[in-house]
KOLPAZA-862910 format. One record per residue: x, y, z of N, C-alpha, C in turn; residue in one letter. Coordinates in nm, 4 decimals, padded with zeros to 6 digits, always signed. Layout:
<site n_X="X" n_Y="Y" n_Z="Z" ca_X="X" ca_Y="Y" ca_Z="Z" c_X="X" c_Y="Y" c_Z="Z" residu="A"/>
...
END
This chain:
<site n_X="+00.0847" n_Y="-00.1177" n_Z="+00.0000" ca_X="+00.0000" ca_Y="+00.0000" ca_Z="+00.0000" c_X="+00.0887" c_Y="+00.1233" c_Z="+00.0000" residu="R"/>
<site n_X="+00.0487" n_Y="+00.2234" n_Z="-00.0756" ca_X="+00.1160" ca_Y="+00.3522" ca_Z="-00.0805" c_X="+00.0160" c_Y="+00.4575" c_Z="-00.0351" residu="V"/>
<site n_X="+00.0554" n_Y="+00.5394" n_Z="+00.0639" ca_X="-00.0322" ca_Y="+00.6464" ca_Z="+00.1124" c_X="+00.0504" c_Y="+00.7719" c_Z="+00.1337" residu="V"/>
<site n_X="-00.0179" n_Y="+00.8844" n_Z="+00.1359" ca_X="+00.0460" ca_Y="+01.0120" ca_Z="+00.1666" c_X="-00.0065" c_Y="+01.0572" c_Z="+00.3028" residu="S"/>
<site n_X="+00.0857" n_Y="+01.0829" n_Z="+00.3957" ca_X="+00.0474" ca_Y="+01.1229" ca_Z="+00.5316" c_X="+00.1183" c_Y="+01.2538" c_Z="+00.5643" residu="I"/>
<site n_X="+00.0449" n_Y="+01.3565" n_Z="+00.6088" ca_X="+00.1109" ca_Y="+01.4826" ca_Z="+00.6440" c_X="+00.2253" c_Y="+01.4601" c_Z="+00.7432" residu="P"/>
<site n_X="+00.3356" n_Y="+01.5276" n_Z="+00.7208" ca_X="+00.4588" ca_Y="+01.5217" ca_Z="+00.8013" c_X="+00.5395" c_Y="+01.3935" c_Z="+00.7800" residu="N"/>
<site n_X="+00.4871" n_Y="+01.2976" n_Z="+00.7047" ca_X="+00.5611" ca_Y="+01.1749" ca_Z="+00.6734" c_X="+00.5777" c_Y="+01.1586" c_Z="+00.5229" residu="Y"/>
<site n_X="+00.5263" n_Y="+01.2545" n_Z="+00.4448" ca_X="+00.5310" ca_Y="+01.2477" ca_Z="+00.2994" c_X="+00.4656" c_Y="+01.1178" c_Z="+00.2527" residu="N"/>
<site n_X="+00.5305" n_Y="+01.0462" n_Z="+00.1610" ca_X="+00.4739" ca_Y="+00.9183" ca_Z="+00.1166" c_X="+00.5178" c_Y="+00.8069" c_Z="+00.2105" residu="Y"/>
<site n_X="+00.4274" n_Y="+00.7121" n_Z="+00.2299" ca_X="+00.4523" ca_Y="+00.5955" ca_Z="+00.3149" c_X="+00.4210" c_Y="+00.4708" c_Z="+00.2321" residu="V"/>
<site n_X="+00.5122" n_Y="+00.3726" n_Z="+00.2379" ca_X="+00.4899" ca_Y="+00.2445" ca_Z="+00.1713" c_X="+00.4839" c_Y="+00.1367" c_Z="+00.2778" residu="I"/>
<site n_X="+00.3771" n_Y="+00.0561" n_Z="+00.2742" ca_X="+00.3615" ca_Y="-00.0553" ca_Z="+00.3667" c_X="+00.3610" c_Y="-00.1842" c_Z="+00.2857" residu="M"/>
<site n_X="+00.4495" n_Y="-00.2755" n_Z="+00.3223" ca_X="+00.4622" ca_Y="-00.4009" ca_Z="+00.2488" c_X="+00.4330" c_Y="-00.5171" c_Z="+00.3420" residu="I"/>
<site n_X="+00.3388" n_Y="-00.6020" n_Z="+00.3014" ca_X="+00.3015" ca_Y="-00.7206" ca_Z="+00.3791" c_X="+00.3896" c_Y="-00.8366" c_Z="+00.3363" residu="R"/>
<site n_X="+00.4513" n_Y="-00.9037" n_Z="+00.4356" ca_X="+00.5328" ca_Y="-01.0237" ca_Z="+00.4144" c_X="+00.4730" c_Y="-01.1326" c_Z="+00.5028" residu="H"/>
<site n_X="+00.3659" n_Y="-01.1936" n_Z="+00.4602" ca_X="+00.2987" ca_Y="-01.2923" ca_Z="+00.5456" c_X="+00.2466" c_Y="-01.2249" c_Z="+00.6700" residu="G"/>
<site n_X="+00.2957" n_Y="-01.2669" n_Z="+00.7889" ca_X="+00.2507" ca_Y="-01.2063" ca_Z="+00.9145" c_X="+00.3320" c_Y="-01.0824" c_Z="+00.9517" residu="E"/>
<site n_X="+00.4290" n_Y="-01.0451" n_Z="+00.8681" ca_X="+00.5139" ca_Y="-00.9278" ca_Z="+00.8919" c_X="+00.4689" c_Y="-00.8106" c_Z="+00.8052" residu="Y"/>
<site n_X="+00.4991" n_Y="-00.6894" n_Z="+00.8532" ca_X="+00.4691" ca_Y="-00.5685" ca_Z="+00.7787" c_X="+00.5901" c_Y="-00.4764" c_Z="+00.7900" residu="L"/>
<site n_X="+00.6432" n_Y="-00.4321" n_Z="+00.6764" ca_X="+00.7505" ca_Y="-00.3328" ca_Z="+00.6797" c_X="+00.6920" c_Y="-00.1998" c_Z="+00.6327" residu="S"/>
<site n_X="+00.7327" n_Y="-00.0918" n_Z="+00.7002" ca_X="+00.6800" ca_Y="+00.0413" ca_Z="+00.6745" c_X="+00.7969" c_Y="+00.1351" c_Z="+00.6459" residu="V"/>
<site n_X="+00.7909" n_Y="+00.2016" n_Z="+00.5321" ca_X="+00.8938" ca_Y="+00.2961" ca_Z="+00.4893" c_X="+00.8253" c_Y="+00.4308" c_Z="+00.4746" residu="Y"/>
<site n_X="+00.8692" n_Y="+00.5311" n_Z="+00.5506" ca_X="+00.8049" ca_Y="+00.6618" ca_Z="+00.5393" c_X="+00.9081" c_Y="+00.7723" c_Z="+00.5262" residu="S"/>
<site n_X="+00.8606" n_Y="+00.8884" n_Z="+00.4875" ca_X="+00.9377" ca_Y="+01.0079" ca_Z="+00.4552" c_X="+00.9981" c_Y="+00.9968" c_Z="+00.3153" residu="N"/>
<site n_X="+00.9177" n_Y="+00.9493" n_Z="+00.2223" ca_X="+00.9601" ca_Y="+00.9399" ca_Z="+00.0829" c_X="+00.9015" c_Y="+01.0575" c_Z="+00.0048" residu="L"/>
<site n_X="+00.9835" n_Y="+01.1220" n_Z="-00.0778" ca_X="+00.9343" ca_Y="+01.2331" ca_Z="-00.1590" c_X="+00.8754" c_Y="+01.1838" c_Z="-00.2900" residu="S"/>
<site n_X="+00.9181" n_Y="+01.0639" n_Z="-00.3319" ca_X="+00.8708" ca_Y="+01.0040" ca_Z="-00.4569" c_X="+00.8622" c_Y="+00.8537" c_Z="-00.4370" residu="E"/>
<site n_X="+00.7664" n_Y="+00.7899" n_Z="-00.5022" ca_X="+00.7562" ca_Y="+00.6438" ca_Z="-00.4938" c_X="+00.7603" c_Y="+00.5831" c_Z="-00.6334" residu="V"/>
<site n_X="+00.8196" n_Y="+00.4649" n_Z="-00.6416" ca_X="+00.8336" ca_Y="+00.3938" ca_Z="-00.7689" c_X="+00.7396" c_Y="+00.2729" c_Z="-00.7782" residu="Y"/>
<site n_X="+00.6584" n_Y="+00.2512" n_Z="-00.6763" ca_X="+00.5694" ca_Y="+00.1349" ca_Z="-00.6727" c_X="+00.4253" c_Y="+00.1819" c_Z="-00.6597" residu="V"/>
<site n_X="+00.3319" n_Y="+00.0898" n_Z="-00.6813" ca_X="+00.1894" ca_Y="+00.1222" ca_Z="-00.6759" c_X="+00.1184" c_Y="+00.0288" c_Z="-00.5788" residu="Q"/>
<site n_X="+00.0003" n_Y="+00.0706" n_Z="-00.5342" ca_X="-00.0819" ca_Y="-00.0154" ca_Z="-00.4491" c_X="-00.1034" c_Y="-00.1502" c_Z="-00.5153" residu="N"/>
<site n_X="-00.0840" n_Y="-00.2568" n_Z="-00.4387" ca_X="-00.1100" ca_Y="-00.3914" ca_Z="-00.4872" c_X="+00.0024" c_Y="-00.4534" c_Z="-00.5687" residu="G"/>
<site n_X="+00.1058" n_Y="-00.3778" n_Z="-00.5966" ca_X="+00.2171" ca_Y="-00.4294" ca_Z="-00.6771" c_X="+00.2997" c_Y="-00.5289" c_Z="-00.5969" residu="Q"/>
<site n_X="+00.3426" n_Y="-00.6379" n_Z="-00.6593" ca_X="+00.4309" ca_Y="-00.7342" ca_Z="-00.5947" c_X="+00.5727" c_Y="-00.6759" c_Z="-00.5943" residu="K"/>
<site n_X="+00.6370" n_Y="-00.6786" n_Z="-00.4775" ca_X="+00.7702" ca_Y="-00.6205" ca_Z="-00.4587" c_X="+00.8729" c_Y="-00.7325" c_Z="-00.4513" residu="I"/>
<site n_X="+00.9899" n_Y="-00.7097" n_Z="-00.5093" ca_X="+01.0972" ca_Y="-00.8088" ca_Z="-00.5038" c_X="+01.2090" c_Y="-00.7601" c_Z="-00.4122" residu="T"/>
<site n_X="+01.2926" n_Y="-00.8530" n_Z="-00.3662" ca_X="+01.4061" ca_Y="-00.8204" ca_Z="-00.2803" c_X="+01.4985" c_Y="-00.7214" c_Z="-00.3514" residu="T"/>
<site n_X="+01.5417" n_Y="-00.6203" n_Z="-00.2780" ca_X="+01.6341" ca_Y="-00.5157" ca_Z="-00.3245" c_X="+01.5752" c_Y="-00.4240" c_Z="-00.4310" residu="K"/>
<site n_X="+01.4438" n_Y="-00.4296" n_Z="-00.4516" ca_X="+01.3790" ca_Y="-00.3399" ca_Z="-00.5467" c_X="+01.3788" c_Y="-00.1982" c_Z="-00.4909" residu="Q"/>
<site n_X="+01.4072" n_Y="-00.0993" n_Z="-00.5739" ca_X="+01.4014" ca_Y="+00.0399" ca_Z="-00.5305" c_X="+01.2551" c_Y="+00.0800" c_Z="-00.5157" residu="E"/>
<site n_X="+01.2223" n_Y="+00.1387" n_Z="-00.3998" ca_X="+01.0835" ca_Y="+00.1741" ca_Z="-00.3695" c_X="+01.0543" c_Y="+00.3204" c_Z="-00.3977" residu="L"/>
<site n_X="+01.1556" n_Y="+00.4064" n_Z="-00.3853" ca_X="+01.1335" ca_Y="+00.5489" ca_Z="-00.4058" c_X="+01.2541" c_Y="+00.6299" c_Z="-00.3649" residu="G"/>
<site n_X="+01.2308" n_Y="+00.7599" n_Z="-00.3476" ca_X="+01.3369" ca_Y="+00.8536" ca_Z="-00.3080" c_X="+01.3049" c_Y="+00.9081" c_Z="-00.1694" residu="I"/>
<site n_X="+01.4039" n_Y="+00.9063" n_Z="-00.0819" ca_X="+01.3875" ca_Y="+00.9594" ca_Z="+00.0535" c_X="+01.3838" c_Y="+01.1116" c_Z="+00.0468" residu="I"/>
<site n_X="+01.2907" n_Y="+01.1704" n_Z="+00.1196" ca_X="+01.2742" ca_Y="+01.3161" ca_Z="+00.1232" c_X="+01.3929" c_Y="+01.3828" c_Z="+00.1926" residu="H"/>
<site n_X="+01.4386" n_Y="+01.4945" n_Z="+00.1388" ca_X="+01.5423" ca_Y="+01.5753" ca_Z="+00.2026" c_X="+01.4781" c_Y="+01.7021" c_Z="+00.2560" residu="T"/>
<site n_X="+01.4943" n_Y="+01.7256" n_Z="+00.3862" ca_X="+01.4463" ca_Y="+01.8481" ca_Z="+00.4486" c_X="+01.5458" c_Y="+01.9574" c_Z="+00.4116" residu="D"/>
<site n_X="+01.5055" n_Y="+02.0492" n_Z="+00.3253" ca_X="+01.5964" ca_Y="+02.1514" ca_Z="+00.2758" c_X="+01.6354" c_Y="+02.2535" c_Z="+00.3822" residu="K"/>
<site n_X="+01.5512" n_Y="+02.2688" n_Z="+00.4822" ca_X="+01.5806" ca_Y="+02.3631" ca_Z="+00.5908" c_X="+01.6906" c_Y="+02.3079" c_Z="+00.6823" residu="K"/>
<site n_X="+01.6796" n_Y="+02.1788" n_Z="+00.7159" ca_X="+01.7773" ca_Y="+02.1153" ca_Z="+00.8056" c_X="+01.8865" c_Y="+02.0408" c_Z="+00.7300" residu="E"/>
<site n_X="+01.8732" n_Y="+02.0332" n_Z="+00.5968" ca_X="+01.9678" ca_Y="+01.9583" ca_Z="+00.5131" c_X="+01.9846" c_Y="+01.8153" c_Z="+00.5652" residu="L"/>
<site n_X="+01.8701" n_Y="+01.7523" n_Z="+00.5909" ca_X="+01.8696" ca_Y="+01.6179" ca_Z="+00.6474" c_X="+01.7858" c_Y="+01.5257" c_Z="+00.5590" residu="K"/>
<site n_X="+01.8426" n_Y="+01.4104" n_Z="+00.5236" ca_X="+01.7724" ca_Y="+01.3077" ca_Z="+00.4472" c_X="+01.7610" c_Y="+01.1861" c_Z="+00.5374" residu="T"/>
<site n_X="+01.6384" n_Y="+01.1512" n_Z="+00.5738" ca_X="+01.6203" ca_Y="+01.0449" ca_Z="+00.6723" c_X="+01.4972" c_Y="+00.9610" c_Z="+00.6394" residu="E"/>
<site n_X="+01.5174" n_Y="+00.8304" n_Z="+00.6340" ca_X="+01.4086" ca_Y="+00.7354" ca_Z="+00.6127" c_X="+01.3590" c_Y="+00.6874" c_Z="+00.7487" residu="L"/>
<site n_X="+01.2277" n_Y="+00.6830" n_Z="+00.7646" ca_X="+01.1698" ca_Y="+00.6233" ca_Z="+00.8850" c_X="+01.1277" c_Y="+00.4817" c_Z="+00.8466" residu="H"/>
<site n_X="+01.1830" n_Y="+00.3812" n_Z="+00.9150" ca_X="+01.1573" ca_Y="+00.2412" ca_Z="+00.8816" c_X="+01.1078" c_Y="+00.1679" c_Z="+01.0055" residu="F"/>
<site n_X="+00.9992" n_Y="+00.0933" n_Z="+00.9897" ca_X="+00.9463" ca_Y="+00.0112" ca_Z="+01.0982" c_X="+00.9230" c_Y="-00.1295" c_Z="+01.0463" residu="E"/>
<site n_X="+00.9352" n_Y="-00.2258" n_Z="+01.1361" ca_X="+00.9062" ca_Y="-00.3654" ca_Z="+01.1036" c_X="+00.8148" c_Y="-00.4199" c_Z="+01.2128" residu="L"/>
<site n_X="+00.7038" n_Y="-00.4786" n_Z="+01.1707" ca_X="+00.6028" ca_Y="-00.5299" ca_Z="+01.2629" c_X="+00.5793" c_Y="-00.6776" c_Z="+01.2391" residu="W"/>
<site n_X="+00.5567" n_Y="-00.7515" n_Z="+01.3473" ca_X="+00.5076" ca_Y="-00.8890" ca_Z="+01.3393" c_X="+00.3722" c_Y="-00.8861" c_Z="+01.4080" residu="K"/>
<site n_X="+00.2666" n_Y="-00.8928" n_Z="+01.3267" ca_X="+00.1326" ca_Y="-00.8739" ca_Z="+01.3830" c_X="+00.1224" c_Y="-00.7339" c_Z="+01.4408" residu="G"/>
<site n_X="+00.0944" n_Y="-00.7248" n_Z="+01.5703" ca_X="+00.0827" ca_Y="-00.5950" ca_Z="+01.6374" c_X="+00.2055" c_Y="-00.5610" c_Z="+01.7198" residu="K"/>
<site n_X="+00.3152" n_Y="-00.6385" n_Z="+01.7018" ca_X="+00.4374" ca_Y="-00.6173" ca_Z="+01.7788" c_X="+00.5422" c_Y="-00.5473" c_Z="+01.6936" residu="T"/>
<site n_X="+00.5888" n_Y="-00.4325" n_Z="+01.7421" ca_X="+00.6956" ca_Y="-00.3586" ca_Z="+01.6748" c_X="+00.8288" c_Y="-00.4281" c_Z="+01.7015" residu="L"/>
<site n_X="+00.9042" n_Y="-00.4573" n_Z="+01.5957" ca_X="+01.0332" ca_Y="-00.5262" ca_Z="+01.6080" c_X="+01.1488" c_Y="-00.4288" c_Z="+01.5877" residu="L"/>
<site n_X="+01.2685" n_Y="-00.4705" n_Z="+01.6287" ca_X="+01.3891" ca_Y="-00.3921" ca_Z="+01.6051" c_X="+01.4359" c_Y="-00.4208" c_Z="+01.4623" residu="N"/>
<site n_X="+01.4230" n_Y="-00.3249" n_Z="+01.3703" ca_X="+01.4576" ca_Y="-00.3519" ca_Z="+01.2310" c_X="+01.6070" c_Y="-00.3742" c_Z="+01.2085" residu="P"/>
<site n_X="+01.6908" n_Y="-00.3260" n_Z="+01.2972" ca_X="+01.8365" ca_Y="-00.3421" ca_Z="+01.2806" c_X="+01.8746" c_Y="-00.4904" c_Z="+01.2746" residu="A"/>
<site n_X="+01.7982" n_Y="-00.5750" n_Z="+01.3419" ca_X="+01.8275" ca_Y="-00.7179" ca_Z="+01.3430" c_X="+01.7935" c_Y="-00.7852" c_Z="+01.2097" residu="L"/>
<site n_X="+01.7188" n_Y="-00.7167" n_Z="+01.1234" ca_X="+01.6706" ca_Y="-00.7739" ca_Z="+00.9987" c_X="+01.7400" c_Y="-00.7194" c_Z="+00.8747" residu="W"/>
<site n_X="+01.8134" n_Y="-00.6104" n_Z="+00.8889" ca_X="+01.8755" ca_Y="-00.5469" ca_Z="+00.7731" c_X="+02.0045" c_Y="-00.6174" c_Z="+00.7319" residu="L"/>
<site n_X="+02.0267" n_Y="-00.6295" n_Z="+00.6013" ca_X="+02.1510" ca_Y="-00.6891" ca_Z="+00.5509" c_X="+02.2668" c_Y="-00.5950" c_Z="+00.5813" residu="A"/>
<site n_X="+02.3788" n_Y="-00.6515" n_Z="+00.6142" ca_X="+02.4980" ca_Y="-00.5696" ca_Z="+00.6465" c_X="+02.5634" c_Y="-00.5203" c_Z="+00.5209" residu="R"/>
END
């Protein structure tokens, strides 16, 4: 699912069985609602705050209703 949320810009939510990954603060997205996503596929462009000169992705990983530590899941 792709949605636009004030203060988070674009948000992409991807369902992986019982897991959900959430990517927010995107200025542009390359995927559409319902599209099947592949590993290492580019999802979009992270927004840059021009006032603070900061580019930051907000990433969450959920198992059901439990928020997980995403650092344990990211490839090194």
